[in-house]
N, C-alpha and C positions, 0 to 999 in steps of 0.2 A: 305441721304447725308453722306459725309465723316466725320469721327470723329478723331480729333487730340488727341494723347495720352498725358499723363503727363510724362515728362522725368526728371530723376534725374541723373546729370552728376557726375560720381564718378571716381574711378581709371580706369586703362586701361581695355579694354574688348570690346565686340561687342554690339552695340546698337540694340535692337529690339523694334519695335513699331507696333501698329496695324493700318491697313488701311482697313476700312470696305468696301471700294469700290472695292478693288483689291484683297483682301485676306480674308479668313475666319479665318486665324490664328491670334493670338494676337501678333505674332512676324513677323515683316516685315523688309525687307532689307532697310537700310537707308544709303544714301551717305552723308558723311561729308567732307567738304573742309575747308581749312584754313580760320578761322574767321567767317565762316557761317556754318549752318547746314540746309540742304535742306530735308524737309520731304514732303510727298505727301499732297499737299493742304496747306502747312504751311512752312513759312520761318522763321528760328530762328537765330538771331545774338548772337554769344557766343564767349567769350574769350578762351574757352577751346575746340574749335572745333577740334583742332589737337589731342585731347585725346579722346579715345573711352570709354564711361562708361560701367561698368559691372553690374550696378544696375538700374533696370527699375521700375518706379512707375506707375502703371496702375490706372487711375481714370475714364476710359471710362465706359459707361453703355450700349453699344450696344450689343444686344444678338447675339449669334452664330446662323448661319443658321441651319435649321432643317435637317442637313445632318448627315451622320453616325458619323462624328467626325471632328475635325479641320484638315484642310489640312496642310501638311508639307510645309515649305517655303524654299526659296532659301537663301543661306548664302553668305556673302562676308566678308572674313577675312581681317582685316587691317594688316598692316605690324607690325612686332615686334618693330621696332624703334619707331613707334607711341605710342605703349603701354609703352615703357620704358620712354618716355618723360613725362609721367603723374606723377606729384609729389604732387599734392594737389587735394582736392575735391572741385568741384564747383557745384552749383545747378542751373539748368535752368528748369523751369516748363512751359509748355504750355497747357492750358486747354480750352475746348470748350464744350458746352452742347450738349447732344444727345436728340433725340425726344422720344426714348423708353427706358424703364428701368424695370427690374423685381423687384428690391429691392432698396429702398432708404436708403442712409447712414444716418439714423436718430439716435438720441440719445435714450437711453432706461433707464427707471426709475427702480431702484433696491432698495429693502427695506432690511435693516439689523437691526433687533431690532427696536427701535424707530427712527432710522436714515434713511432718504431718500436720495438716491444717484442718480446721473445722469451719465450713462455710454456712452462714445463717441463710434462712430462706431469702430468695431474691425479692427485692423491692422494685416496683415499677411505678413510674409517674406518667400518667396520660395527660397531655395538654391539648384539650379540645375546647374551642370557644362555645360550641353547642353540641348537645348530645345527638347522636344518630346511630344508624346501624353499625358504622365503623367503630365508634367508641364502645358501643355495646359488645361488638365482636372481640375487641381487645380485653374488655372487662371479663367476659366469660372465659376467654383464653387464660387470663391470669388466675381465675377461679379454678379452672381445670388443672393448671400446672402447680397450684399451691403457692402462688406468689402473693405477696402483700401489695395491694394496689391503691394508689391515690390518683384523684382526678383534679386538675387545675383548669380554670376557665380563662384566667387573665395572665399576662406576662408577669405581673407583680406577684400574684399568688403562686405562680409556678416557681419563680426564683426563691420565694420565701420557703415553700415546701421543700425544694431540693436542698437548701442550706440546712434545713432542719432534719431531713431524713437521709440524705446522701444516697438516693436510689441508684441501683446498678444499671437500670434500663430506663430511658426516657423516650416516649413516643410522642412526636409533635405533629399536629395536623398541618400539612403543607398544601392542602388542596385549594384553600381559598384565603386570599389575603385581605378580605373585607373586614375580618374581625381582629386579626393581629398578623404581624410579620413573623413567620416561622423562623426565618433565618436570623432575624434580630434576637429572638428568644434564644436560639441556639448559641449565638455569639455571647450573649450575656451569661449564659450558664457556663460556657467554655472559659470565660474570664475568671471563674472561681477556682480555687485550689482543689476542692474535692472532685471536680469534673474530669480530672486526668485519668480516672479509673472508671468512668461512666461511658456506656454505649448509648448514642443518641440516634434514634430511628426517625426518618422523615416519611410520613404517609403522603404519597403523591397521587394525583388523579390518574386513572387508567387512560391510556392513549387509545384513540379510535383506530380502527383498522387501517385507515388511509393516512394516518398521522405518524410522522417519524418520531421515534422515541428520543427524548431529550437526553443530553449528556448529564452524567452524574457529577462532573467536576465542580460545578457551582455549589452543589450541596456539600461536597467534601471540603471545599475551601471555606464554607461557612462554619464547619465544625461537625457536620453530620458524619456518622460512620457508615450508615447503610440507608437505602431507600426501600420502601415497601409500596408496591403497586396496590392501589385501593382494592380491597377485597374484604367484605364484611363476614365471610365465612369464619366461624369460630375455629374450625380446624386449620385454616390457612393462617390465622393469627396465632394460634397455639404453636404450629410448626415453626413459625418465624421466631417467636420468643424462645422456644426451647433450643433452637439452633444458636441463637445469640448467647443463651446461658452456657451451653457446652462449648462454645467457641470463644468469642471475645470476652464474655464476662468471666469465664474460668481463667483465661489467660491474664486478664487484668487483676483478678483476685490473687493469682500467684505473684504478679509483679508487686502488688501492694504488700504482700508478705515480706518482700525484700527489704522493706523499711526496718523490719526487726533485725535482719542480718546487718544492715548498715549501722544500726544502733549498737549492735554488738561490736562491730569493727571500730566504731568511734570510741568505745570504752575499753578496747583491748589495750593491754600494756605493751604488747609487741608492736613495733613499727610495721605497717603494712602498706605495700605499694602494688597497684594493679596497672599493668600496661597492656597495650594492644600487641598484636603479633609483630607490628612494625616498631615496637619500643616507644610508642607514644604514651605518656602518662595519662591514665584515665581516672585514678583515684589514689589518694593518700589519706591516712587517718591522722587524728591529732597527735598520736604517739610518734608518727613519722615526722610531723612538723616540728615537734619538740626536739627530736633527735638530730635532725638535719638543719634546724634553724630557718627553714623556709615557711612561708604561708602557702596553703594549697593553691591559692590563686596564682602564685608564681610558678607552679609546677604543672598543673593540669593543662593538657594540650601540648606540652613541650615534649620533644624527643629526648631520650636519655643521653644521646650524644651531645646535646646542647649544654648539659650540666658539666661543671668542672670535675675532673677525675683525679684521684690520688695517684702519685707516682710511685707508691710503695708496692703496688701489685706487680706480679710477674707479667711480662709483656704479652704472653699468650693466654693469660687467664680468661679474658673475656671471650676469646675464641673457643676455649674449652667449654665455658658455660653455654655459649650459643650452640655448640655441637650437641651438648646434652639436651637442650631445650628443643632443638629441631628434631631430635629423635624421639621426642615425647617423654623424655626421662627427667626425673627430678634431680637437681644438683644441690648439694649441701656442702658448705665449707666456710672458710674465713676469708673475708674480703675487706679491703681498705676503701673507705668512702670519704669524700671531702665535704665538710659542712659549708654552709653559706659563708661562715666567718673565715674559711680557708684552712681550718684545722683538719687533719686526717684522723679518722677514728676507725678502730678495728671492730668489725661487725661479724657476728655469726649469721650467715644468710642461708635461707632455704628457699629455693626458687622452683616453682611448680608450674608447668604448662597446663592450660585448661582447653579441652577440646570444645569447639563451638560449631557454628554453622558450616555445613558441608563436610563435617568430620575433620576439619582442620584446626590447628591451634589458633585460637582467637584472642586469648588473654594469657598473661603471664603474671602469676601472683608471687610476690616476694615478701617473706617474713624476715624481719631483721631485729636483732638485739645486740646490745654492746657485748663484745667478747672480753672476758676476764682472763688475761694471759696467765695470771697467777695460779689459775686452776690446773694448769698443765703439770705442776709439780706434785699434785695430789691425786690426780685422776688419770684414768686410762684414755689415751688420745685415739681418735679415729677420724676418718673422713670418708665420704662416699667417692671421692675422686683420688686419683693417683697423685703422689707428692710431686711428681715432675711438673704438674700443671702450675704450681705456684713458686717453684724455684726456691731461692734463699729466703723469701718472705713467707714461706709456708708455715702455718701454724694450724694444726687440725683442731676440730671441735673436740672438747673433752666432756666426758660424762663420768659422774661418780659411779663406782662399781657397786650399785645397790641391787638388792634382790627385789623384784616386783612380783606381786601375786599373779599378774596376768601372764608371766612367763613360766612355762613348764620346763622342768629339768634344767634350769639355768641358775642354780644357786651358787654364789661365789663365797670365797673364804671370809672376806671381811664382813659380809652380812651375817654369817654364822657366828663369828666370834663376837659380834656386837650384841647378840641377843642375851637377855637376862637369864640367870640360872640360880637355882636354889643352893647350889654347891659352889661357893667361890673358889675353893681349891681346884675342883674339877675344871671350872671355867678357865682358871689361870693356866692349867696344864694344856687344855684344849687350845687356848689362844696361842701359847708358845708353839705347839705343834703345827697349827694352821699357819701361823706366821712364817715358820720355817719352810713349809710346803709352798707358800705363796712366793717366797723369795728364791726358790730353787732356780738354778740357771740351766737346767738340762731339759728345758721345755722343748717338746717336739714341734715342728712347724704346724702340724694340724692343731695342736693345742693353742698355738698363738692365733691361728685363724679363728678358732672357736671363741677365744677370749675377746678378740676384736668384734666379733658378731654379738657376743653378749653385751659388750659395752655399747654397741650401736643400738641395741634394743631399748636402752634405758629411757631415752626421751623421744622414742619413735611413736608414731600413731599406732593404734591397736592393730590395724590391718598390716602394717609393716612388721610389727613385732611378731604377729602370728606367722607371717611369711618367713621371717628369720627363724622362728621355731622349727618350721618345716625344713629349712636349710640345715639346721643343726642336726635334725633327725637323719637327714641324708648323709651328712658328713660323718656321723657316728657308725654308719654301716661299713662293711668291708668291701662290698662290690661297688666302688665309686665309679668305675669306668664301664661297667657292663650295662648296656641299654636294656630296658624292660620290653619284652615282646608282648604282643596281644595274645588273643586266644588262638588255639590251633586251627580253628575254623577260618581265621583271617588269612593265614599263610602257613599251611602245614609243612611245606618244604623248608621254609626258613626255620620254623620251630624245630623240626627234626634235625636239620643241620647243626643248629646251635646245641640241641640236646646231645648230639653225638660227638661234636667237636669241642664244646666248651664246658662239659661237665665230666665228672669222674664216675659216671654211672649212677644208678638209682640206689646204690648202697644196700641192695637186697642180695646178699650172697646166697648162692645155692650150693648143693653138694657137688656140683660139677666143677672141675678145674680145667682151665685151658693149659694144654701142654704144648710147648714150642715143637715144631716139626723139625727144627734144625738143632744140631748139637753145638751149643755155644762155646764149647771148649775144643773147637776144631784145631787139630795139630798142624803146625806149620810144615811138618815133613811131608804132608800129603799134597802140598801145593806145588804146582809147576813153576818153573823159573820164568818170570816175565821177560818179554823182549826189552832190549834197551831202546832208547829213543831213536838211535841211529839204525836199528834193525826193524823199524816199523814197516810193515808191508805197504807197497805203493798205494793200494786202494784206501788204506786207512790214512796214510800221510796226506793223500789228496783231499780227503774229507776234512782233516784237521787244519788244512791251510785256511779254511774259512771259519775257524773256531772263534775268532774275535767278532764276527758278525752276530747281531741279535737273531737273525733268521737262520742260524746254524741248525741243521736237521739232526737232532740227537738220535732219532730212530734209524736213520741210515747208518750211523756209527754203531748202534746197537746190533744191527743186522750183520755187518761185516766183522764184528768182534765176537760174535756168538754170545750175545747178551752180557758181555763184559766190557762196557765202554769206559768204565771209571778209571782203570789203570792208564789207558792210552790218553784220554783227555786230561787226566790228572797230571801225567808226566809233562805234557805240553804246556799246560797252564802254570804248573809249579815252576817250570824252567823259565817261563816268561817273567814271572814275578820274583825270581831269584830265591826261592824258598830254601834250597839246599845251602846257599850261602848264609842266609840268616840263621838257620838252625845248625850250621856247621856240620852237616852230615853229607855222606856220599850219595851219589845218584842211585847206587845199588840199594842202600838202606831205604831211600825214598820209594824205590820201585817195590821193594819187599813189603813196605808198610801199606802201600796202595793195594797190593795184591791181597794182603791179609784182610784189610777192611772190606774190599769188594767181595771176598769169599764169604763174609759174614752177612752180606745182603741176600735175601731170599729171592732167587730168580723165579720161584713159583708164584710170587705175588704179582698180580697184574699191574699194580701201581707202585707200591713201596718196594722197589728193587734198586739195583745199582744204576739203572738207567735214570731213574728219578734223582738219585744222588749226583750223577754226572750232570744232569740238567740243572740242578740247583748250583753245583759248582760253576757251571758255565755262566749262569745268571750273575752269580756273585762276582766272578772275574769281570764280567761286562760292567757291572756297577762300579767296581773298583777302578775301572778305567775312565770314569767320568770325572771331569776336572774338579768339580766341587767336592766330590767324595774323596778323591785322591789328595786334595789339599787339606782335608779335615783330619785325616788319619795318618798315623805313623806306619813305618814299614812293618813293625811287629804286629800292629793291628791288622794289616793286610794278610799276613801269614796266618794269624789266628782265624780270620774270616774264611780263608780258603780251607783250612783244616776243619773248621766247624761245619762248613758246607759239605765236606766229604763224608764226615762221620754222623751227620745229624739224624739219620734214620737207620743206622746200622742195626742189624738183627731185628728189624721191624717184622712183627708176625702177620701183618696184613689185617689187623683188627684194631679198633679204637681203644682209647683208655677206658671208656665207659664199658665196653665189652669185657675187658680184663678185670675191672672191678666187680662187675656183676657175676663173672665166672669164678671169682675168688682165686685168681691166679697167684702163683708164687710171687711174681713181680709186684702185683698190686698189694700183697701183704707186706713185701719187703719195703716198698716205698710209701706205705700208709695211704694208698689210694690217691696220692697227690703227684701229678706230673710223672706218672708211672713210666711211660715209654721214653720220654725225654731224659729222665734221670738214668734209665737203663742204657740209652744210646751213649751218653757221655761216659758213664762208668765202665761199660764194656770196651769202648774205644780206648780208654787209657789202660785198661787191663791188657788188651791185646797188644798195645804199643809197647808197654814196659815189660811184658812177659818174656820177650826174646830180644836179645841185643841186636840180632840181624835186622829187625824192623823198628828198633827204637829210635825214632827220629829226634827225640829230646835228649839223648844220652850225652851230647857234647855241649849243651848250653848250661850256663851257670844257674844256680838255684833260684836267684831272684827273677831272671828272665823266664825260667820255667814256670814259676808260680804266677807271674803276670800273664804268661801265655795260657796256662791252664785255666786260670780264672776267666779270662776273656772267652775262651772256647766254651766253657761250661755255661757262661751267661748267655751266649748267643744261641746255643742249642736249646737251652731252657726257654728262650724267648719264642721258639717255634710252637710252644704249647699254647693252644688256642684259648684257654680260660683267661689268659692275660692279654688277649689280642687288643681289646679296646684301651686298656691301660697303656700299653706301649704306643699305640697310635696317637692317643690324646696327649701323652707326655711329649712325643716328638713334635706334634703340632704346636703345643704351647711353649715348648722350650727351644725349638729350632725354627720352625716355619715363621711363627709370628714375630719373634724378635728380629729375625733376619729381614723380614719384609719391612719392619719398622726402620731398621738401619739403612736399608736400601732407599727407602723413601726419603729419609733425612739426608742421605748423601746426595741424592739427586737434586733435592731442593737447595742444598748448599753448593752444588757444583763440584763436589769432591768425589773421589773413588772410595768404595767401601770394601775393605778386606775382611769379609765375613768369616772366611775359613780360618783366618789367623785368630779371630776371637774365639771360635769353637775350640781350637787346639788348646786354648788357655783353660778350658773347663773339661776335665776328664769325664764328668757325668754326661756332657753333651756328646762326647765321642762314643760313650757306651750306648746312648740312645740311637746314634747313627748306625752303629754296628747291629744293634737289635733290629732296627727297621730294615736294614739292608738284607739280612738273612731271612726275615719274615717275608719280604717281597719276593726274594729269590725262591723261597719254598713254595709259594702259591702263585707263581708267575704264569701258569698255564693259560689263563684267559688273555694274557698279553702277548702270547706267541702268535705267529702266523696261523690263519684259520685252520689249515689242515693239521698242524701240530696240536692246536687247541682242541679240535674234535677228537683226535686220537687220545689225548690225555683225559678228556671227559669220559670217553668210553672205558678207559682203564680204571679210573677211580670209581665209576658207577659199578663196574663188574666186581670190584673189591668190596664195595658196600653191599651189593646183592649177595655175595658169598657170606658176608657176616650175618645178614638178615636170615639167610637160609640156615646157618648154623645155630643162631639164637633160637629159631623155631624148633630145630631138631633137639637141642639140649634143654628146651623149656625155659630158656633165659628171657628176661625182659627184652623186648624188641626196641632197641634204642632209636632207630630211624625207620619207622614203619613205611614211610613213603618210598624207601628203597627196596621195594618188592619187585623182583624182576618181571612179574606178570602185569603190574599196573603202573610202574614208575614212569613219569615223564622226565626224561633226561633234560630237555630244554628248560622245563620249569625249575629243575634243581640247579642248573647252571645260572639261570637268571637270578634265583634267590641268593646263590653264593656270591655272585658279582655285586648285587645290590647291597647285601649285608656286610660282606667282608672286604671286597676288592676295591670298589670305586673310591671310597674315602681314603683308604690307605695309599693307593697308587696316586691319587691326586696330591696327597701330602708329599709322597716320595718324588713325584715328578716336579713339584714346586722347588724341591731341594736339588735334585740331581739332573733335571732337564732331560726328559725322556719322551720326546714327541713321537718316535716310532712306536714305542710300546702303547702309548695312549691311543694312537690311531688303530692299532691292532685290537685293542680292547673295545673300542667303539664298533669296529666291524664285526667282531665276534659276538658282541651283545646283540647287534642287529640280526645276525644269523639265528641266534637262539630265539629272539622275539618273533621272527618270521615263522619259525617252525611252530612255536607255541600258538600263534594266531591261527595257523592252519591245522591246529589240533594234532600235530605230529609229535609222537612221544619218543622217536628214535633220534639218532645222531644226524641223519640226513633225510631229505625227502625221498620217498620211494621213486624208483626210476620213471614210473608213468607220470609223476607230477613234475618232472624236470623238463618236460617238453614245452 
């Protein structure tokens, strides 16, 4: 069927329309008579029939026939007098539906940040002085793409049509200057406001093969965005237009949407300032102008450093803010600003960096509002930055303690008591009780932290509030310091190590009970009298001469003492630290005590025997000799540490806590499956010590010293229990390492010396953390020993774990560490996992405090050894002899 075009009657010119029944061209001769316009198949009554429009609006959807190209049409030029009589623009549109269409002029959804936009069908303006295959090609391309298309023939009609329609794409014929100057038309359009979001395309003649292609710069300077080499192919024109739509037009559409954002900023009640990464002011809204007394023309383009500053801020506040911004973090707090009049005003400021080109911070957005200091008396104060940044002038942002629906599990007392109730008496009693709870002064530190976070949520964005909800959930758990492991497939060695060392079993008790192979009530009368320190055989004495060295070989001492090195090494170390003098006991008592303790270590254990105890004692003594450790602890602390190291694994059965809990052992029942072995070690050690006066090293010290010493020993031995490993390490880092590093930095910048150890002595809690960290590191220092010693210890602990796995299988118990199967286990992998998960971070922290370069070098060498074996698929302690060549 025929399709009637849409016609826009404008200034003088020739009307072209498409008649699908008679012509394949979009341009069809039309006869217009006074008062009427006769089109093929359509009669239009118009007041402007005597004027011939030069702008055509095509909204037809009929496809061109599959011929080589549009046929040229006949033209009928109207008289010049008719054109001259046209003095105004009239619009007449006639539309009818077609039955076929390649593209529908539908809207498109576009996303810009969180903003969702709807883009109307693209409008295209073709500016061609005469119709030809090129103009037809663009027409059919618009038809295929579903664009709305207008054609203008003169510069005047082109500008008029653009101001009326605001087309997104303009195509100007730049092939022949005989009819009009394409660059002049482009400049006239660019001079209008709507053109800033329009893409203008120049159609240029195709260069011959021997002709050099001309530069595009003159076109760009005239205001064109692109050039199109003459090509009447509909597909070529279609591809060009679609690329422009998805490129420049889509980008311009997003930019145009920013006008809505700027309108919102202009009407926002909070003062807003946007600066570049170099602190050059790029935008301020009217609220900022009113607050500061400036006009935006006085601010935009200036650096913040050019504006006067208030002298009420702390000197390093700006540095603090800049540090936050450079790290890509938001800063929020109270800041004093100076108005144009010279007055200082207190503002609550939120400064947010914005990532831009190249993934770098390109803008900084500041939201400012006047701070009401009177709110501090009514509301809970908080700030995202530490109070030290603002000094005496610090006043944190305050927020009312309100309950918001968007917060889960964060209801406070005041919000509850303010709710209405049908029972006034009940509400009065509830209010009284809640008020008393709210005013209680026995708040725990974690409660204070949670309250601060609750307050911070009040005026926070939804995303921040939800993140803080997650923080609260984590803080309400008990395992704050234990990292979460991945699946067993990711690292089975690490998972099994953690399962065996950091848990108390699977809590599945069986009918089997583990029975100690040793008699824990060993009688002292059966013990041989130990040698005095002066009666030590020369071979032992010669070895002990080197006991102050970290590379001391404990296995050589084990060999010459018939697996009883603890007494000999203990006597030497205790004498060096004056333990007898501190405890006011004789050397004979001390010898007897060491003999009793060593006798209750199981020599049948491959690892947890008196050699291990002697090794831990040696490491503890070595650490106590380091300057910073020595300066941080009292003499009584040193004695407690040496005793704790000596007894820390006494009567160890060679099985883990998890094994004892799963086996339903008497000890697990006695200690409620919690720190079973560590509790037993300390309890038994004190029982053995106080049972017989001959070995009671505490019998001559006063009660207060004894209680202090006993508490310190118990605390250190319990610290060796691995379920609290990460708690102890993290507390040490946060309470010792970080403050000390900060003090050292400050002292260096001020040119003064820093007595960090004196500060630690003033805080008993810090001394406790140091003692815990010291014995923990001494207990697992094997990876930091010389390579040969490290390898021997690795073989011994592996054998003990193998034996446990064997027994678990025999007794039908849960296998706690399946990777420690003697037939399949890779010892290098187990050592790598242990070092990665437990050792590296702990010794980094301890080294930062005690300065242990020799240990750290051994650790690196040993780790390299295990990695080499693992890479070579070797599962044993050393490479086979044939691989050593």
